[in-house]
C-alpha positions as CSV (number, residue, x, y, z in Angstrom):
1,X,153.6,40.4,114.3
2,X,154.1,38.6,111.0
3,X,151.5,38.6,108.3
4,X,148.7,36.2,109.3
5,X,146.6,36.2,106.1
6,X,144.9,32.9,105.5
7,X,146.6,31.4,108.5
8,X,145.1,29.6,111.5
9,X,144.8,31.7,114.6
10,X,144.5,30.5,118.2
11,X,143.6,33.0,120.9
12,X,144.5,31.6,124.3
13,X,143.8,32.5,127.9
14,X,141.2,35.3,127.4
15,X,137.7,35.9,128.7
16,X,135.1,35.8,125.9
17,X,132.5,38.6,126.3
18,X,129.2,38.5,124.4
19,X,126.0,40.5,124.9
20,X,124.5,37.7,127.1
21,X,127.3,36.3,129.2
22,X,131.1,36.0,129.5
23,X,133.3,33.0,130.1
24,X,136.9,31.8,129.9
25,X,137.8,29.8,126.7
26,X,140.2,29.7,123.8
27,X,139.2,30.7,120.3
28,X,140.3,28.9,117.2
29,X,140.0,30.7,113.9
30,X,140.3,29.2,110.4
31,X,139.6,30.7,107.0
32,X,138.1,33.9,108.4
33,X,135.6,32.2,110.7
34,X,135.5,31.0,114.3
35,X,135.6,27.2,114.2
36,X,136.0,26.1,117.8
37,X,135.6,27.6,121.3
38,X,136.9,25.4,124.2
39,X,139.0,25.6,127.2
40,X,142.7,24.6,126.9
41,X,142.7,24.1,123.1
42,X,145.9,22.7,121.7
43,X,147.4,24.7,118.9
44,X,147.1,23.1,115.4
45,X,150.2,22.7,113.4
46,X,151.3,26.1,111.8
47,X,148.8,28.1,113.9
48,X,149.6,31.6,115.0
49,X,149.0,31.9,118.8
50,X,147.9,35.1,120.4
51,X,148.3,35.3,124.2
52,X,145.2,36.9,125.7
53,X,145.8,36.0,129.3
54,X,144.1,38.5,131.6
55,X,142.5,40.2,128.6
56,X,139.0,40.3,127.2
57,X,137.9,38.9,123.8
58,X,135.1,41.1,122.4
59,X,133.3,41.0,119.0
60,X,134.4,43.7,116.6
61,X,132.4,46.9,116.8
62,X,129.5,47.7,114.4
63,X,129.2,51.4,113.9
64,X,125.5,52.0,113.0
65,X,126.0,55.5,111.5
66,X,128.9,57.0,109.7
67,X,129.1,59.7,107.0
68,X,132.2,59.2,104.9
69,X,132.4,61.4,101.8
70,X,129.1,63.0,102.6
71,X,127.6,66.0,100.8
72,X,126.9,69.3,102.6
73,X,124.8,72.3,101.8
74,X,128.1,74.0,100.8
75,X,130.2,73.2,97.7
76,X,132.4,70.6,99.5
77,X,132.1,67.2,101.0
78,X,133.2,65.8,104.4
79,X,137.0,65.4,104.5
80,X,137.2,61.7,105.2
81,X,136.4,59.4,102.3
82,X,136.0,55.6,102.4
83,X,139.7,55.1,102.3
84,X,140.6,57.2,105.4
85,X,137.3,56.7,107.1
86,X,137.3,52.9,107.2
87,X,141.0,52.9,107.9
88,X,140.4,55.0,111.0
89,X,137.5,52.7,112.0
90,X,139.5,49.5,111.8
91,X,142.4,51.0,113.8
92,X,140.0,51.8,116.5
93,X,138.4,48.3,116.7
94,X,135.4,48.9,114.4
95,X,135.2,46.1,111.9
96,X,131.9,47.1,110.2
97,X,130.4,50.5,109.5
98,X,127.0,51.5,108.2
99,X,127.7,54.4,106.0
100,X,125.1,56.9,104.7
101,X,124.8,58.0,101.1
102,X,122.4,60.8,100.2
103,X,121.1,61.3,96.6
104,X,120.4,64.9,95.6
105,X,116.8,65.9,94.7
106,X,115.7,64.3,91.4
107,X,118.9,62.1,91.3
108,X,118.4,58.3,90.7
109,X,118.9,56.3,93.9
110,X,120.3,53.4,91.8
111,X,122.8,55.7,90.1
112,X,124.0,57.0,93.5
113,X,124.4,53.4,94.8
114,X,126.4,52.4,91.7
115,X,128.6,55.4,92.0
116,X,129.3,54.5,95.6
117,X,130.3,51.0,94.7
118,X,132.8,52.3,92.2
119,X,134.2,54.8,94.8
120,X,134.7,52.2,97.5
121,X,136.0,49.4,95.3
122,X,139.3,48.3,96.7
123,X,139.2,51.1,99.3
124,X,137.5,49.5,102.3
125,X,139.6,48.6,105.3
126,X,136.6,47.3,107.2
127,X,133.3,45.8,106.1
128,X,130.5,48.2,105.2
129,X,126.7,48.2,104.8
130,X,124.9,51.1,103.2
131,X,122.0,53.3,104.4
132,X,120.3,55.4,101.7
133,X,118.9,58.8,102.4
134,X,115.4,59.4,101.3
135,X,116.0,62.9,100.0
136,X,112.9,62.9,97.7
137,X,110.0,60.6,97.0
138,X,107.9,59.7,93.9
139,X,106.5,56.6,92.2
140,X,109.8,56.2,90.5
141,X,111.7,56.4,93.7
142,X,109.4,53.8,95.2
143,X,110.4,51.4,92.5
144,X,114.0,52.1,93.0
145,X,113.8,51.6,96.8
146,X,112.3,48.2,96.2
147,X,115.1,47.3,93.8
148,X,117.7,48.4,96.4
149,X,116.2,46.1,99.0
150,X,115.6,43.1,96.8
151,X,118.6,43.2,94.5
152,X,121.3,45.4,96.1
153,X,121.2,44.3,99.7
154,X,120.1,47.6,101.2
155,X,117.8,47.2,104.2
156,X,118.2,50.5,106.0
157,X,117.1,54.0,105.0
158,X,117.1,57.4,106.7
159,X,115.5,60.8,106.3
160,X,118.2,63.4,105.9
161,X,118.3,66.4,108.3
162,X,117.3,69.0,105.7
163,X,114.6,66.9,104.0
164,X,111.0,67.7,104.8
165,X,107.9,65.6,104.1
166,X,104.3,66.2,105.0
167,X,102.4,63.6,107.0
168,X,100.7,62.1,103.8
169,X,104.1,61.6,102.2
170,X,105.6,60.1,105.4
171,X,102.7,57.6,105.6
172,X,103.3,56.5,102.0
173,X,107.1,56.1,102.7
174,X,106.4,54.2,106.0
175,X,104.0,51.8,104.3
176,X,106.4,51.0,101.5
177,X,109.4,50.4,103.9
178,X,107.3,48.2,106.1
179,X,106.2,46.1,103.1
180,X,109.8,45.6,102.2
181,X,111.0,44.9,105.7
182,X,113.4,47.8,105.8
183,X,114.3,49.9,108.9
184,X,114.0,53.6,108.9
185,X,116.4,55.9,110.7
186,X,115.4,59.5,111.6
187,X,116.9,62.4,113.4
188,X,115.3,64.5,116.2
189,X,115.2,67.5,113.9
190,X,112.5,69.6,112.2
191,X,114.1,71.5,109.4
192,X,111.2,73.9,108.7
193,X,111.0,75.1,112.4
194,X,114.8,75.3,112.6
195,X,115.0,77.3,109.4
196,X,112.5,79.9,110.6
197,X,114.4,80.3,113.9
198,X,117.7,80.6,112.1
199,X,116.4,83.5,110.0
200,X,115.1,85.2,113.1
201,X,118.5,84.8,114.9
202,X,120.5,86.1,111.9
203,X,118.2,89.1,111.7
204,X,119.0,89.7,115.4
205,X,122.7,89.7,114.7
206,X,123.6,86.3,116.1
207,X,126.2,84.5,113.9
208,X,128.3,82.2,116.2
209,X,127.9,78.5,116.8
210,X,126.1,79.1,120.1
211,X,123.1,80.2,118.1
212,X,122.3,76.6,117.3
213,X,121.3,76.0,120.9
214,X,118.4,78.4,120.3
215,X,117.7,77.5,116.7
216,X,117.5,73.8,117.4
217,X,115.9,73.9,120.8
218,X,115.2,70.9,123.0
219,X,111.5,71.4,122.3
220,X,112.0,70.9,118.6
221,X,113.9,67.7,119.3
222,X,111.1,66.3,121.4
223,X,108.4,67.4,118.9
224,X,110.2,65.7,116.1
225,X,110.7,62.4,118.0
226,X,107.1,62.4,119.2
227,X,105.8,63.1,115.7
228,X,107.8,60.3,114.0
229,X,106.9,57.8,116.7
230,X,103.1,58.5,116.3
231,X,103.2,58.1,112.5
232,X,105.4,55.0,112.6
233,X,103.2,53.4,115.2
234,X,100.1,54.0,113.1
235,X,101.7,52.1,110.2
236,X,103.5,49.5,112.3
237,X,107.0,50.5,111.0
238,X,110.0,49.8,113.2
239,X,111.6,53.2,113.9
240,X,115.3,54.0,114.8
241,X,116.1,57.4,116.1
242,X,119.7,58.6,115.7
243,X,121.6,61.1,117.8
244,X,119.6,61.0,121.0
245,X,122.1,63.1,123.0
246,X,120.1,64.5,126.0
247,X,118.1,63.1,128.9
248,X,114.8,64.6,127.8
249,X,114.9,62.9,124.4
250,X,116.1,59.6,125.9
251,X,113.3,59.7,128.5
252,X,110.7,60.3,125.7
253,X,111.9,57.3,123.8
254,X,112.1,55.1,126.9
255,X,108.5,56.1,127.8
256,X,107.2,55.1,124.3
257,X,109.1,51.8,124.5
258,X,107.5,51.1,127.8
259,X,104.1,51.7,126.1
260,X,104.9,49.0,123.6
261,X,106.0,51.2,120.7
262,X,108.4,49.6,118.3
263,X,111.1,52.3,118.5
264,X,114.8,52.1,119.1
265,X,117.5,54.8,119.4
266,X,121.3,55.4,119.5
267,X,123.5,58.0,120.9
268,X,126.9,59.2,119.5
269,X,129.9,58.7,121.7
270,X,131.0,62.4,121.4
271,X,128.0,63.5,123.3
272,X,129.5,62.0,126.5
273,X,132.3,64.5,126.3
274,X,130.8,67.2,124.1
275,X,129.0,69.7,126.3
276,X,127.1,72.9,125.5
277,X,129.9,74.8,127.3
278,X,132.1,74.0,124.3
279,X,129.7,75.8,122.0
280,X,130.1,78.8,124.2
281,X,133.9,78.7,124.1
282,X,135.6,82.1,123.4
283,X,137.7,80.4,120.7
284,X,135.5,80.2,117.6
285,X,137.5,77.2,116.3
286,X,136.8,75.1,119.4
287,X,133.1,76.0,119.4
288,X,132.7,75.2,115.7
289,X,134.5,71.9,115.9
290,X,132.1,70.8,118.7
291,X,129.0,71.6,116.7
292,X,126.7,68.7,116.1
293,X,123.0,68.6,115.0
294,X,121.1,68.4,117.2
295,X,123.5,70.3,119.5
296,X,124.4,68.9,122.9
297,X,122.7,70.5,125.9
298,X,124.6,71.8,128.8
299,X,124.0,69.7,131.9
300,X,126.7,68.8,134.3
301,X,124.8,65.5,135.0
302,X,124.0,64.8,131.3
303,X,126.8,62.2,130.8
304,X,125.9,60.4,134.0
305,X,122.2,60.2,133.2
306,X,122.9,59.1,129.6
307,X,125.1,56.3,130.8
308,X,122.2,55.3,133.0
309,X,120.0,55.0,130.0
310,X,122.7,52.9,128.3
311,X,122.8,50.6,131.4
312,X,119.0,50.0,131.5
313,X,118.8,49.5,127.7
314,X,116.7,52.5,127.1
315,X,119.3,53.4,124.5
316,X,120.2,50.3,122.4
317,X,123.3,51.4,120.5
318,X,126.2,53.7,120.5
319,X,127.7,55.0,117.2
320,X,130.2,57.6,116.1
321,X,128.1,59.7,113.7
322,X,131.5,60.4,112.1
323,X,131.2,63.4,109.9
324,X,134.6,65.1,109.7
325,X,135.7,68.5,108.5
326,X,138.8,70.6,108.7
327,X,139.0,74.0,110.3
328,X,139.1,75.6,106.9
329,X,135.8,73.9,106.0
330,X,134.2,74.9,109.3
331,X,135.3,78.5,108.6
332,X,132.8,78.7,105.8
333,X,130.4,79.7,108.5
334,X,132.6,82.2,110.4
335,X,130.0,84.9,109.8
336,X,126.9,82.8,109.5
337,X,126.3,79.9,111.9
338,X,124.0,78.3,109.4
339,X,126.9,77.6,107.1
340,X,129.1,75.8,109.7
341,X,129.1,72.1,108.6
342,X,128.0,70.1,111.7
343,X,129.8,67.0,112.8
344,X,132.8,65.6,114.6
345,X,135.4,63.0,113.8
346,X,135.1,60.1,116.2
347,X,135.0,56.7,114.4
348,X,138.6,55.9,115.5
349,X,137.9,56.8,119.2
350,X,134.4,55.3,119.6
351,X,135.3,51.9,121.1
352,X,138.0,53.0,123.5
353,X,136.3,56.2,124.6
354,X,133.0,54.5,125.4
355,X,134.9,51.7,127.2
356,X,136.8,54.1,129.4
357,X,133.8,56.3,130.1
358,X,131.5,53.5,131.0
359,X,133.1,50.1,131.8
360,X,136.4,51.5,132.8
361,X,134.8,53.8,135.3
362,X,132.6,51.0,136.7
363,X,129.3,52.3,135.3
364,X,128.6,49.6,132.8
365,X,129.4,45.9,132.6
366,X,131.3,44.4,129.7
367,X,128.3,42.4,128.3
368,X,126.3,45.6,128.1
369,X,129.2,47.2,126.3
370,X,129.3,44.3,123.7
371,X,125.6,44.8,123.1
372,X,125.8,48.5,122.6
373,X,128.7,48.5,120.3
374,X,128.3,45.3,118.4
375,X,125.5,42.8,119.0
376,X,122.5,45.1,118.8
377,X,123.6,46.9,115.7
378,X,124.4,43.6,114.0
379,X,120.9,42.3,114.9
380,X,119.4,45.5,113.5
381,X,121.1,45.0,110.2
382,X,120.1,41.3,110.3
383,X,123.7,40.2,110.4
384,X,123.7,38.5,113.8
385,X,125.3,36.1,114.8
386,X,127.6,36.1,111.8
387,X,128.5,39.6,113.0
388,X,128.4,40.9,116.6
389,X,129.2,37.6,118.4
390,X,132.1,35.5,119.5
391,X,130.7,32.1,118.6
392,X,131.3,29.0,116.4
393,X,130.4,29.9,112.8
394,X,130.7,33.7,113.4
395,X,133.0,35.8,111.3
396,X,136.4,36.2,113.0
397,X,136.0,39.9,113.7
398,X,137.6,40.3,117.2
399,X,138.9,42.9,119.6
400,X,141.3,41.9,122.3
401,X,141.1,44.5,125.1
402,X,143.7,45.0,127.8
403,X,141.9,46.4,130.8
404,X,145.1,46.9,132.8
405,X,146.4,49.7,130.5
406,X,145.3,53.2,129.9
407,X,144.8,55.0,126.6
408,X,145.4,58.7,126.0
409,X,143.7,60.4,123.1
410,X,145.7,62.9,121.0
411,X,146.0,64.1,117.4
412,X,149.4,62.6,116.9
413,X,148.1,59.0,116.3
414,X,145.0,59.8,114.3
415,X,144.2,58.7,110.8
416,X,141.4,61.0,110.0
417,X,142.1,64.1,107.9
418,X,140.3,66.3,110.4
419,X,142.7,68.6,112.2
420,X,140.7,68.8,115.5
421,X,140.0,66.1,118.1
422,X,137.2,66.6,120.6
423,X,138.8,63.8,122.7
424,X,142.2,65.5,122.9
425,X,143.9,65.0,126.2
426,X,141.4,62.5,127.6
427,X,143.1,59.6,129.4
428,X,140.9,56.6,130.1
429,X,141.2,53.0,131.3
430,X,141.3,50.2,128.8
431,X,143.4,49.9,125.6
432,X,142.8,47.8,122.5
433,X,145.7,45.3,122.2
434,X,144.8,43.4,119.0
435,X,142.2,43.8,116.2
436,X,141.3,40.9,114.0
437,X,139.3,41.3,110.8
438,X,138.0,38.2,109.0
439,X,140.6,36.1,110.6
440,X,143.5,38.5,109.7
441,X,145.4,40.4,112.4
442,X,145.2,44.1,111.5
443,X,148.9,44.9,111.6
444,X,150.0,48.3,112.7
445,X,153.1,50.2,111.7
446,X,155.4,50.6,114.6
447,X,155.9,54.4,114.1
448,X,152.2,55.1,113.9
449,X,149.0,53.1,114.5
450,X,148.0,52.6,110.8
451,X,146.8,49.3,109.4
452,X,149.0,48.0,106.6
453,X,146.5,45.4,105.1
454,X,143.2,46.3,103.5
455,X,140.6,43.6,104.3
456,X,137.0,45.1,103.9
457,X,134.0,44.3,101.7
458,X,130.5,45.5,101.0
459,X,128.0,43.4,103.1
460,X,124.5,42.7,101.7
461,X,121.8,42.9,104.4
462,X,118.5,40.9,104.4
463,X,115.2,42.6,105.3
464,X,112.9,41.8,108.1
465,X,115.4,41.6,110.9
466,X,114.0,39.8,114.0
467,X,115.0,42.6,116.4
468,X,113.1,45.1,114.3
469,X,110.2,43.2,112.9
470,X,109.7,40.4,115.4
471,X,107.1,42.3,117.3
472,X,105.5,44.0,114.3
473,X,104.8,40.8,112.4
474,X,103.5,38.9,115.4
475,X,101.5,41.8,116.9
476,X,97.8,40.8,117.3
477,X,95.5,42.4,114.7
478,X,92.3,43.8,116.1
479,X,89.4,41.6,115.0
480,X,85.6,42.3,115.0
481,X,83.6,40.8,117.8
482,X,81.9,37.5,116.7
483,X,78.2,37.7,117.6
484,X,74.8,36.4,116.4
485,X,73.3,38.5,113.6
486,X,70.4,40.8,114.6
487,X,67.1,39.5,113.4
488,X,64.7,42.0,114.9
489,X,62.8,44.8,113.1
490,X,64.8,47.7,111.6
491,X,63.4,51.2,111.1
492,X,63.6,52.9,107.7
493,X,65.0,49.9,105.8
494,X,63.7,48.6,102.5
495,X,61.6,45.5,102.9
496,X,60.2,46.4,106.3
497,X,56.5,46.0,106.5
498,X,56.2,49.6,107.7
499,X,54.8,48.8,111.2
500,X,58.0,50.0,112.9
501,X,58.8,52.6,110.3
502,X,58.9,56.1,111.7
503,X,57.3,58.9,109.7
504,X,59.7,60.8,107.6
505,X,59.6,64.5,106.7
506,X,61.2,66.5,104.0
507,X,63.8,69.0,105.0
508,X,62.2,71.9,106.8
509,X,58.8,70.2,107.1
510,X,57.2,70.2,110.5
511,X,55.2,67.5,112.1
512,X,52.7,69.2,114.5
513,X,54.9,71.4,116.6
514,X,58.1,69.3,116.1
515,X,60.6,71.1,113.9
516,X,63.2,68.4,113.5
517,X,62.8,64.9,112.0
518,X,63.1,61.9,114.3
519,X,66.4,60.2,114.9
520,X,67.5,57.1,113.0
521,X,65.9,54.8,115.6
522,X,62.5,56.7,115.3
523,X,62.8,58.6,118.5
524,X,62.2,62.2,119.1
525,X,65.1,64.5,118.6
526,X,66.4,65.5,122.1
527,X,66.9,69.1,121.0
528,X,63.3,69.5,119.7
529,X,60.4,71.0,121.5
530,X,56.6,71.2,121.3
531,X,56.6,74.9,122.3
532,X,55.4,77.2,119.5
533,X,55.6,81.0,119.8
534,X,53.8,81.6,116.5
535,X,50.2,82.7,116.2
536,X,47.7,80.1,115.3
537,X,48.4,78.5,112.0
538,X,51.6,77.8,110.1
539,X,53.1,80.9,108.6
540,X,55.7,78.9,106.7
541,X,52.8,77.5,104.7
542,X,51.1,80.8,104.1
543,X,53.3,83.3,102.2
544,X,50.7,86.0,102.6
545,X,50.7,85.8,106.4
546,X,54.5,85.8,106.3
547,X,54.5,89.1,104.5
548,X,52.1,90.7,107.0
549,X,54.3,89.7,110.0
550,X,55.9,92.8,111.4
551,X,59.3,93.1,113.0
552,X,59.6,94.1,116.6
553,X,62.8,95.5,118.1
554,X,63.4,94.1,121.6
555,X,65.1,96.6,123.8
556,X,66.1,94.2,126.6
557,X,69.4,92.8,127.7
558,X,70.2,89.2,126.8
559,X,68.1,86.8,128.9
560,X,65.5,89.5,129.6
561,X,65.2,92.1,132.3
562,X,64.8,91.3,136.0
563,X,63.6,93.6,138.8
564,X,65.0,93.6,142.3
565,X,62.4,93.3,145.0
566,X,64.4,94.3,148.0
């Protein structure tokens, strides 16, 4: 196909698929935007026509979580930078990614953001929004976060896996993000508990990747999710949970959503093919390359059930969680499972793998697919309908899917620098035929599927997205009951005439045989008694008598002694 930059495109004969409905129509694209959608459109002069007969026209995918050029606890970074990461994304039908950047402790958030902008300048093959990791918090950071939201276009933050805050700190963070209209992403992970378990397992001699199944148990995932939801609900902050990969976690989120909690979640596509059995593989390389955090639980029905949660909207988005490493990098943990960098390379495979595993197998409809991969993430970042929809005025980010063809995954046609593919050998129904980014056809080299035209940009997001804050801002605030003021007598209040005032006693002072002062309403204390076991007179008032009192040892069991009479 010839270079179509700045040209007019006409997509004819396809079925448009959005998150709400699908229909047959032609799509006219000019200057990077969709300008007309009608049936049987005539091609304008000089327009490039794309035949989509029998094919589906989908909005370009929005990947809600990637980790290009991300730091690790070891002295190296993930192998895919913005150049190879976004190139792999666009070749797989993803036209916008939300990439995570994580400042180190005591590092300025604004400096990290500026460094990122310099790194990715002229390197983006698809559009990109930024999520900033809250790796530490202070009054200074609070001001920087406000600057990021109001001046830099950042409206999404996340708590890194290995960052720990106490409840008081979390509440402060939640209040600040809510006031700014930002969305917080968290992971079902408790670093303190996991760290203690890791130390115990290493002491027992466990060193392989399978140890993560014990160190980061399912109970820890559920505790973390429950804890975050409770705190966020107290503040009223919309919460997004990443990497929900097993049915117990998905069920917990679904239950809280049913109770009205403002919580959302996503799952990574690799969890549909990445089973616990892979972590138990006898080949260390295979096991290490399948390691994610949290790890995937073995359940032969897990994929089926997770797809069910996708179908009923209990899970709102599917992302890649692309965090790629080479075998040499993974080998840093060959003798210590804690040092294996966790993550898989999946940004290039996300769209086609999810389509084949869900829609292609008849378990999901195409509209639901469009919502999971494009529309909902775009709404979350407050970019809808400019992104995530095939509509007049929307950006011309388009996928044309040929459902009559199959796609086989292998390492030969990958762009990522990772040398392992968890989708290797998988053959699924559905194949991406054309990718259009901002009205430009993403051309592929004939010898290998690599784009030859860079066409990405940093996208600024606005806070207070409707899908996240629509319910929070309109939620009814609890008001006090409106009633007539009480005008009757009040006990023990200044200005009372004393008629209804109950006698007061100093601490320890007795009134007759009552040992406790009356209640606030003037009544007798329910735990008081008129019974006195003292001799006549008040010993408390006579120190001499108190000194004469002798002590008696009672040689009886508790409750006294009883005598049987039979």
